[in-house]
C-alpha positions in Angstrom: 33.0 -25.6 -51.7 31.1 -27.1 -48.8 34.0 -26.0 -46.3 33.3 -22.5 -47.4 29.9 -22.7 -46.9 30.3 -24.1 -43.4 32.9 -21.5 -42.4 30.4 -18.6 -43.5 27.6 -20.2 -41.4 30.0 -20.4 -38.3 31.2 -16.9 -38.9 27.4 -15.8 -39.0 26.9 -17.5 -35.8 29.7 -16.1 -34.2 28.7 -12.5 -35.2 25.2 -13.2 -33.9 26.4 -14.6 -30.8 28.8 -11.8 -30.0 26.0 -9.2 -30.9 23.7 -11.0 -28.4 26.4 -11.1 -25.8 26.9 -7.3 -26.3 23.2 -6.8 -25.6 23.0 -8.6 -22.3 24.5 -7.0 -18.9 25.1 -8.7 -15.9 24.8 -6.6 -12.4 26.2 -7.7 -9.1 23.9 -5.8 -6.8 24.8 -6.6 -3.0 26.0 -9.9 -3.8 23.1 -10.8 -6.0 23.1 -11.2 -9.7 20.6 -9.8 -12.2 20.7 -10.4 -15.9 19.2 -7.8 -18.1 19.6 -5.9 -21.3 21.1 -2.6 -22.3 17.8 -1.8 -23.9 16.0 -2.1 -20.4 18.9 -0.1 -18.6 18.7 2.6 -21.2 15.1 3.4 -20.6 15.9 6.7 -18.6 18.8 8.3 -20.3 19.5 10.4 -17.1 19.6 7.6 -14.8 22.7 6.0 -13.1 22.2 2.6 -15.1 22.2 4.2 -18.4 25.5 6.1 -17.7 26.7 2.5 -16.2 26.1 0.8 -19.5 27.8 3.7 -21.7 31.0 3.3 -19.5 30.8 6.6 -18.3 34.3 7.8 -17.3 33.0 10.0 -14.4 31.4 7.0 -13.0 33.5 4.9 -11.0 32.2 1.2 -11.2 34.2 -2.0 -10.9 33.5 -5.6 -12.2 33.8 -8.8 -10.5 35.5 -11.8 -11.8 32.4 -12.7 -13.7 32.4 -9.5 -15.4 29.3 -8.1 -13.6 29.1 -4.5 -12.6 29.2 -4.2 -8.8 26.7 -2.0 -7.2 26.7 -1.8 -3.7 22.9 -1.5 -2.9 20.3 -3.8 -1.3 19.4 -6.6 -4.1 15.8 -7.0 -2.4 14.9 -3.4 -3.3 16.6 -3.4 -6.6 13.9 -5.7 -8.0 11.1 -3.2 -8.2 13.9 -0.7 -9.9 14.6 -3.4 -12.8 11.0 -4.6 -13.2 9.8 -0.9 -13.6 12.5 -0.5 -16.3 11.3 -3.5 -18.1 7.7 -2.9 -18.3 7.0 0.7 -16.8 5.0 -0.2 -13.9 5.4 0.1 -10.2 5.2 -3.5 -8.4 6.1 -3.7 -5.1 6.8 -7.2 -3.5 5.0 -7.9 -0.1 7.3 -7.1 2.7 9.2 -4.3 0.8 8.3 -0.5 2.3 7.6 2.0 -0.3 10.2 4.4 1.4 12.9 1.9 0.7 11.8 1.5 -3.1 11.9 5.6 -3.2 15.3 5.6 -1.8 16.6 3.3 -4.6 14.7 5.1 -7.2 16.4 8.3 -6.1 19.8 6.7 -5.8 19.5 5.5 -9.5 18.0 8.7 -10.4 14.9 7.4 -12.2 12.7 10.4 -12.2 9.2 8.8 -13.5 9.8 5.9 -10.9 10.2 8.6 -8.1 7.0 10.2 -9.1 5.1 7.0 -9.1 6.6 5.9 -5.8 5.8 9.3 -4.0 2.1 9.1 -5.5 1.9 5.3 -3.9 3.1 6.7 -0.5 0.7 9.7 -0.6 -2.4 7.5 -1.4 -1.4 5.0 1.4 -1.0 7.5 4.0 -4.3 9.2 3.2 -6.3 6.0 2.8 -8.5 5.6 5.9 -7.9 2.5 8.2 -10.4 0.8 10.3 -8.3 1.5 13.5 -7.7 5.1 12.6 -11.5 6.0 12.2 -12.9 8.1 15.0 -15.7 6.3 17.2 -18.2 7.9 19.6 -19.3 5.8 22.5 -22.6 6.5 24.5 -23.7 4.8 27.7 -27.5 4.9 27.7 -30.1 3.5 30.4 -33.3 2.1 29.7 -35.8 -0.4 31.0 -36.8 -3.6 29.2 -39.9 -2.1 27.7 -37.8 0.6 25.8 -35.5 -1.9 24.3 -37.6 -2.5 21.3 -37.6 1.1 20.8 -34.2 1.4 21.4 -33.3 -1.0 18.5 -35.5 0.8 16.0 -33.5 3.9 16.7 -30.2 2.4 16.0 -29.6 3.2 12.5 -27.4 5.4 10.5 -24.4 4.0 11.6 -25.1 3.7 15.2 -25.0 -0.1 16.6 -24.8 -1.9 19.9 -21.6 -2.6 21.4 -22.8 -4.1 25.0 -25.9 -4.7 26.8 -25.6 -4.7 30.7 -28.5 -6.0 32.9 -28.4 -4.0 36.1 -31.2 -5.4 37.9 -34.6 -4.1 38.6 -34.2 -0.4 39.4 -37.7 1.0 39.0 -41.1 -0.1 39.6 -44.1 0.9 37.2 -47.4 0.0 38.9 -47.3 -3.3 40.4 -44.6 -4.7 38.2 -41.0 -4.8 38.4 -38.9 -3.8 35.2 -35.6 -4.7 34.6 -32.9 -2.1 33.8 -30.3 -2.1 31.2 -27.1 -0.3 30.4 -26.5 0.0 26.5 -23.2 0.9 25.1 -23.4 2.1 21.6 -21.0 3.6 19.1 -20.8 5.1 15.8 -18.0 5.3 13.4 -17.3 8.8 12.0 -15.5 8.7 8.5 -16.3 10.8 5.2 -18.2 14.0 5.6 -21.8 13.8 5.5 -24.4 15.6 3.6 -26.5 18.3 5.4 -29.8 16.2 5.2 -28.2 13.0 6.5 -26.2 14.6 9.1 -29.3 16.7 10.3 -31.5 13.2 10.6 -28.7 11.6 12.5 -28.6 14.5 14.6 -32.2 14.4 15.4 -31.9 10.4 16.1 -28.8 11.1 18.4 -31.1 13.5 20.5 -33.3 10.7 20.9 -30.5 8.5 22.4 -29.3 11.3 24.6 -32.9 11.8 26.2 -33.2 8.1 26.9 -29.8 8.2 28.4 -30.4 11.2 30.6 -31.5 9.3 33.6 -27.8 8.3 34.1 
């Protein structure tokens, strides 16, 4: 009786083990092994990976000596593909190009992932960068008595880049006044409102008038 119970337990464990083994899939992608489940690979029924686990006769795929499916693709770019199938989110490790992930998503024919990567690329290309913004530079000449007033007008995006003392060029009465060249710049980014734009243009005119002696 005891032997029969033990045999029954062993058979149950063997059945469970066999079922678990049937759920797990081993992939050899470009020489790197990945272990996942059929449920994960079946996320997109139109994908290459779904057809792979269905043993699609029209899909030619060999297995290596360990029983892993052989896929001749870059393993580094396969990780974002597999992670997306696991949790539905696009995660791209540092050092990987979005275009490379897009290439793999298209190869494996995962429609939702293709859309996500394209949106990521579009957002990246449209995001303003510091080096990509337009800068306008002006060189203004003023004497030392005008520096304080000059500073008071440097607002709304205008800033000093460089101040150069060019010596005493002008005499006002009995006193000599040092002259300076002021290099100023402003960064142009998003479109401005009409009110703000008009105020800035008025301030710019003041700066231009001060630089008219150049």
